[in-house]
C-alpha positions in Angstrom: 8.3 -44.3 46.7 10.5 -47.1 48.0 9.4 -50.8 48.2 10.5 -53.5 50.7 9.9 -57.0 49.4 10.2 -60.1 51.6 10.3 -63.5 49.7 9.8 -66.7 51.7 11.0 -70.1 50.3 8.8 -73.1 51.2 8.8 -73.7 55.0 9.0 -77.1 56.7 5.4 -76.6 58.0 3.3 -74.5 55.6 0.3 -74.6 58.0 2.3 -73.3 60.9 3.8 -70.6 58.7 0.4 -69.3 57.5 -1.1 -69.3 61.0 1.8 -67.7 62.7 2.4 -65.2 60.0 -1.2 -63.9 60.0 -1.7 -64.1 63.8 1.7 -62.9 65.1 4.0 -61.6 62.4 1.8 -59.3 60.3 0.6 -57.4 63.4 4.3 -56.7 64.2 5.4 -55.8 60.7 2.5 -53.7 59.7 3.0 -51.3 62.7 6.4 -50.2 61.5 6.5 -46.4 61.4 6.4 -44.9 58.0 4.7 -47.9 56.3 2.3 -46.4 53.8 0.8 -49.6 52.4 1.3 -53.3 52.6 0.2 -56.5 51.0 1.1 -60.2 51.1 0.2 -63.5 49.4 0.6 -67.2 50.0 -0.3 -67.9 46.3 3.1 -67.2 44.6 3.3 -68.8 41.2 6.0 -68.9 38.5 5.5 -68.4 34.8 7.4 -71.7 34.1 7.8 -74.5 36.6 7.4 -74.3 40.3 7.9 -71.0 42.2 10.9 -70.9 44.5 8.8 -68.9 46.9 5.9 -69.9 49.2 4.9 -66.4 50.3 5.7 -62.7 49.6 5.3 -59.4 51.5 5.4 -56.0 50.0 5.7 -52.7 52.0 5.6 -49.2 50.6 7.6 -46.3 52.1 8.0 -42.7 51.0 11.7 -43.2 50.3 14.7 -45.2 51.3 15.4 -43.1 54.4 11.8 -43.8 55.7 12.3 -47.6 55.1 15.7 -47.6 56.8 14.2 -45.7 59.8 11.3 -48.2 60.0 13.6 -51.2 59.9 15.8 -49.7 62.6 12.9 -48.8 64.8 12.0 -50.9 67.8 9.0 -52.2 65.9 11.1 -53.0 62.9 13.7 -54.8 65.0 10.9 -56.9 66.7 9.5 -57.9 63.3 13.0 -58.9 62.0 13.7 -60.9 65.2 10.3 -62.7 64.8 11.1 -64.3 61.4 12.9 -67.3 62.9 9.6 -68.3 64.6 7.9 -69.3 61.3 10.2 -69.0 58.3 12.0 -72.3 58.5 12.8 -72.1 54.7 14.7 -68.9 55.1 13.9 -65.4 53.8 15.1 -63.1 51.1 14.7 -59.4 51.7 15.1 -56.9 48.9 14.3 -53.2 48.5 14.3 -50.7 45.7 13.1 -47.3 44.6 10.0 -47.5 42.5 10.1 -45.9 39.0 6.6 -44.9 37.9 5.8 -45.5 34.2 3.3 -44.0 31.9 2.1 -45.0 28.5 
């Protein structure tokens, strides 16, 4: 499994961010081909002090190639281009292969 994580620092207008994100952006992002599961939150906290992030999105893909294909797809490009419409605080995008653990 491969995970795509999008971290959003605090925007200038949190209410606009929430509304636009749920109404416009999520419908774009969640239709990327190969996306197996997704989740998001506006309740990002830190163990110590204030969190540097306002919101987070996680997307699961079968592997890095599936994620790359999704991001390069027309739907992925539309989702990426849409970020400027709500993320006035910027965005941090990371991805990584998931290592499963057992006890």
